[in-house]
C-alpha positions as CSV (number, residue, x, y, z in Angstrom):
1,M,-7.0,8.3,12.4
2,E,-9.1,9.7,9.5
3,V,-6.9,10.7,6.5
4,D,-8.3,13.1,3.9
5,W,-7.1,13.4,0.3
6,A,-4.8,16.4,1.0
7,F,-3.0,14.6,3.8
8,F,-2.8,11.4,1.8
9,G,-1.1,13.4,-1.0
10,E,1.4,14.8,1.4
11,V,2.2,11.3,2.7
12,C,2.8,10.1,-0.8
13,R,5.1,13.0,-1.6
14,A,7.0,12.4,1.6
15,L,7.4,8.7,0.8
16,A,8.5,9.4,-2.7
17,L,11.2,11.8,-1.4
18,K,12.4,9.2,1.1
19,V,12.7,6.6,-1.6
20,S,14.4,8.9,-4.1
21,R,17.2,9.7,-1.6
22,E,18.2,6.1,-1.2
23,Y,16.9,4.0,-4.1
24,D,16.1,4.4,-7.8
25,P,13.6,1.8,-8.8
26,E,12.8,1.1,-12.4
27,V,9.2,-0.1,-11.6
28,V,6.8,0.7,-8.7
29,L,4.7,-2.3,-8.0
30,G,1.5,-1.6,-6.1
31,I,-0.3,-4.3,-4.1
32,A,-4.0,-4.2,-5.1
33,K,-6.3,-2.9,-4.0
34,P,-5.1,-0.5,-1.4
35,G,-1.4,-0.2,-2.4
36,V,-2.2,0.7,-6.0
37,I,-3.3,4.2,-5.0
38,P,-0.1,5.3,-3.2
39,G,1.9,3.2,-5.7
40,V,0.7,5.0,-8.8
41,V,1.1,8.4,-7.1
42,I,4.7,7.5,-6.1
43,A,5.4,6.1,-9.6
44,S,4.2,9.4,-11.1
45,I,6.3,11.5,-8.8
46,L,9.4,9.4,-9.4
47,Q,8.6,9.2,-13.1
48,R,8.8,5.4,-13.2
49,D,6.8,2.6,-14.7
50,F,3.9,1.3,-12.6
51,A,2.6,-2.3,-12.3
52,S,0.3,-4.1,-9.9
53,M,-0.3,-7.4,-8.3
54,A,-3.3,-8.5,-6.2
55,L,-3.7,-10.1,-2.8
56,T,-6.8,-10.5,-0.7
57,R,-8.0,-11.6,2.7
58,H,-11.2,-13.6,2.6
59,E,-12.1,-12.3,6.1
60,P,-10.5,-9.9,8.7
61,G,-7.6,-11.6,10.4
62,A,-7.3,-14.3,7.7
63,P,-3.9,-14.7,6.1
64,P,-3.5,-12.9,2.7
65,Q,-3.8,-15.0,-0.4
66,L,-2.5,-14.3,-3.9
67,V,-5.1,-13.3,-6.5
68,A,-2.8,-12.2,-9.3
69,G,1.0,-12.3,-9.2
70,P,3.4,-9.6,-10.3
71,P,4.0,-9.2,-14.0
72,A,6.9,-11.0,-15.7
73,S,8.3,-7.5,-16.6
74,V,9.8,-7.2,-13.0
75,R,12.4,-9.9,-14.0
76,G,15.9,-8.4,-13.8
77,R,14.7,-4.9,-12.8
78,D,14.9,-2.8,-9.6
79,I,11.4,-2.9,-8.0
80,L,9.7,-0.8,-5.3
81,L,6.9,-2.8,-3.8
82,V,4.2,-0.5,-2.3
83,D,1.3,-1.1,0.0
84,E,-0.9,1.4,2.0
85,T,-0.3,0.2,5.5
86,C,1.8,-2.4,7.2
87,D,1.2,-4.0,10.6
88,S,2.3,-7.7,10.8
89,G,4.0,-7.6,7.4
90,D,2.1,-10.7,6.2
91,T,0.9,-9.0,3.0
92,L,4.3,-7.6,2.2
93,K,6.0,-10.8,2.9
94,L,3.7,-12.8,0.6
95,A,4.0,-10.2,-2.1
96,L,7.8,-10.0,-1.7
97,N,8.1,-13.8,-2.1
98,E,6.1,-13.7,-5.3
99,V,8.2,-10.9,-6.7
100,L,11.5,-12.6,-5.7
101,A,10.4,-15.7,-7.5
102,L,10.7,-13.7,-10.8
103,N,14.3,-12.8,-10.1
104,P,14.3,-9.0,-10.0
105,R,17.7,-7.3,-9.7
106,E,16.6,-5.7,-6.4
107,V,13.4,-5.2,-4.4
108,R,12.6,-2.8,-1.7
109,T,9.4,-2.3,0.2
110,A,7.5,0.9,1.0
111,V,4.2,1.7,2.8
112,S,2.4,5.0,3.5
113,F,1.5,4.0,7.1
114,R,3.5,1.7,9.4
115,T,1.1,0.6,12.1
116,G,2.9,-2.3,13.7
117,S,6.2,-4.0,14.4
118,Y,7.1,-5.0,10.8
119,E,9.8,-2.7,9.2
120,P,9.4,-2.1,5.5
121,D,12.4,-0.5,3.8
122,F,10.5,2.9,3.6
123,H,7.5,4.3,5.4
124,A,6.1,7.8,5.5
125,F,4.1,7.8,8.7
126,D,4.3,5.8,11.9
127,T,1.2,5.3,14.1
128,D,-0.6,2.8,16.3
129,K,-4.0,4.1,15.3
130,V,-6.5,2.5,12.9
131,I,-6.1,4.3,9.6
132,L,-9.3,5.4,7.8
133,L,-8.3,6.3,4.2
134,P,-10.4,8.6,2.0
135,W,-11.2,5.9,-0.6
136,D,-12.2,3.5,2.1
137,R,-14.6,5.7,4.1
138,E,-17.8,5.2,2.1
139,I,-19.4,2.4,0.1
140,I,-22.4,2.2,-2.1
141,E,-25.5,0.6,-0.6
142,G,-28.5,0.5,-3.0
143,D,-27.9,3.7,-4.9
144,E,-26.4,5.8,-2.1
145,L,-23.0,6.5,-0.7
146,V,-23.0,5.6,3.0
147,L,-20.4,5.4,5.7
148,R,-18.8,2.0,5.8
149,P,-20.5,0.2,8.7
150,E,-17.4,-1.2,10.3
151,Y,-16.0,2.4,10.6
152,A,-19.1,4.0,12.1
153,H,-18.0,3.4,15.7
154,L,-14.6,4.8,15.1
155,L,-16.0,8.1,13.7
156,E,-18.7,8.4,16.4
157,G,-16.1,8.2,19.1
158,G,-14.0,11.0,17.5
159,G,-11.8,8.7,15.4
């Protein structure tokens, strides 16, 4: 499913509305890299502080690993932990454990797209399709923007 910037903006607005009806976080914590983009948009809409932490996967299917933990400023505060998509929940679970180790008052999780069985506290869109986000579509090779090679087959077949 190819997502353009306009649709992504609507997804962020919908997610912010869902959160605001049930939870009032003091800090929105985005999981870098992909969760930072919806996280900062949601923080802006909610008029809350924003912070980030970083996780990575060294190869597709590998378990996530911590690169940079959450800031100490989450201690004793209400936190909304945000990522772009959630399938197995492995990334959210690792991030959540790292946040909980700093003793926040409360933590809830949110994702733009729920694509699997894991249930975050909030999500804006449910699908079983592969999500192709606007910031992920192209990369620079040499000095040109080109379609990310691993997505070419998805777009050739109609997405």
